[in-house]
C-alpha positions in Angstrom: -92.8 38.1 -3.3 -94.2 35.1 -5.1 -92.4 31.8 -5.4 -91.8 30.7 -9.0 -94.7 28.3 -8.9 -97.1 31.0 -7.8 -95.8 33.4 -10.3 -96.2 30.8 -13.1 -99.8 30.3 -11.9 -100.6 34.0 -11.9 -99.1 34.4 -15.4 -101.2 31.5 -16.6 -104.3 33.0 -15.2 -103.5 36.4 -16.8 -103.0 34.7 -20.2 -106.2 32.7 -19.7 -108.2 35.8 -18.9 -106.9 37.7 -21.9 -107.6 34.7 -24.1 -111.2 34.4 -22.8 -111.8 38.1 -23.2 -110.6 38.0 -26.9 -113.0 35.1 -27.3 -115.9 37.3 -26.2 -116.3 36.3 -22.5 -116.4 39.0 -19.8 -114.1 38.3 -16.9 -116.2 39.3 -13.8 -113.9 38.2 -11.0 -110.6 36.5 -10.5 -109.3 34.3 -7.7 -112.6 34.2 -5.8 -111.8 32.8 -2.3 -114.7 31.0 -0.6 -114.7 28.9 2.5 -113.8 25.6 0.8 -111.6 26.8 -2.0 -111.0 29.2 -4.8 -112.5 29.8 -8.2 -109.8 30.9 -10.7 -112.0 32.9 -13.0 -115.7 33.8 -13.0 -116.9 35.0 -16.4 -120.1 35.9 -18.1 -120.9 34.6 -21.6 -124.2 35.7 -23.0 -126.8 34.7 -20.3 -124.4 32.1 -18.7 -122.1 32.4 -15.7 -118.9 30.6 -16.5 -116.7 29.1 -13.8 -113.2 28.5 -15.1 -110.5 26.3 -13.8 -107.0 27.3 -15.1 -104.4 24.6 -15.3 -100.8 25.2 -16.2 -98.2 22.6 -17.0 -94.8 22.4 -18.8 -94.9 20.6 -22.1 -92.0 18.4 -20.9 -94.2 16.9 -18.1 -96.1 14.9 -20.8 -99.7 15.1 -19.6 -102.1 17.8 -20.7 -102.9 20.5 -18.1 -106.6 19.6 -18.3 -105.8 16.1 -17.1 -105.2 17.6 -13.7 -108.9 18.5 -13.4 -109.9 15.3 -11.6 -113.5 14.3 -10.7 -112.8 15.5 -7.1 -111.7 18.9 -8.4 -114.7 19.1 -10.7 -117.0 18.4 -7.7 -115.3 21.0 -5.6 -115.7 23.6 -8.4 -119.4 22.8 -8.7 -119.9 23.3 -5.0 -117.9 26.5 -5.0 -120.0 27.8 -7.9 -123.2 27.0 -6.0 -121.9 29.0 -3.0 -120.9 31.8 -5.4 -124.3 32.0 -7.0 -126.0 32.1 -3.6 -123.5 34.7 -2.2 -124.1 36.9 -5.2 -127.9 36.3 -5.0 -128.0 35.1 -8.6 -130.6 32.4 -7.9 -130.9 29.6 -10.5 -128.6 31.3 -13.0 -127.5 29.3 -16.0 -123.9 28.3 -15.6 -121.2 26.1 -17.1 -117.8 24.9 -16.2 -114.8 25.5 -18.5 -111.2 24.6 -18.3 -108.4 26.6 -19.8 -105.2 24.6 -20.2 -102.0 26.6 -20.4 -99.0 24.7 -21.7 -95.5 26.2 -21.3 -93.3 25.0 -24.2 -89.6 24.4 -23.7 -88.8 27.2 -26.1 -90.7 29.7 -24.0 -93.9 29.9 -26.0 -97.3 29.5 -24.3 -100.0 27.4 -25.8 -103.6 28.0 -24.6 -106.5 25.6 -25.1 -110.0 26.5 -24.0 -112.4 23.7 -23.2 -115.9 25.1 -22.9 -118.4 23.0 -20.9 -115.5 20.7 -19.9 -117.9 19.1 -17.4 -121.3 19.6 -15.9 -122.8 19.5 -12.5 -124.9 16.3 -13.0 -124.3 13.8 -10.2 -121.9 16.0 -8.3 -124.0 17.7 -5.8 
């Protein structure tokens, strides 16, 4: 049984995956666990591999969910993506890093904002 926070996170990832699929991306894998962390969603968009960080927050918290993707988290996701590409033998595949911000409104509605190419890997390796 999931605790409420885990259930909320899973629901946010489900909503993000549906949103991205409607936008034309193909969700390849979810919750990819590697030695140093987890990649929420791995997608394919044209010729690019897309590594997606999903962040969920309540509207009443005041800050946007994407604000929780710190430089440290970005660096970790870049490193995880490198390990993923090596593990899957994808070589020097073109990739990008997106953020999907899921905001839970007080009235129960869910707002989703997709930030394509939210950051890049330059200077993070």
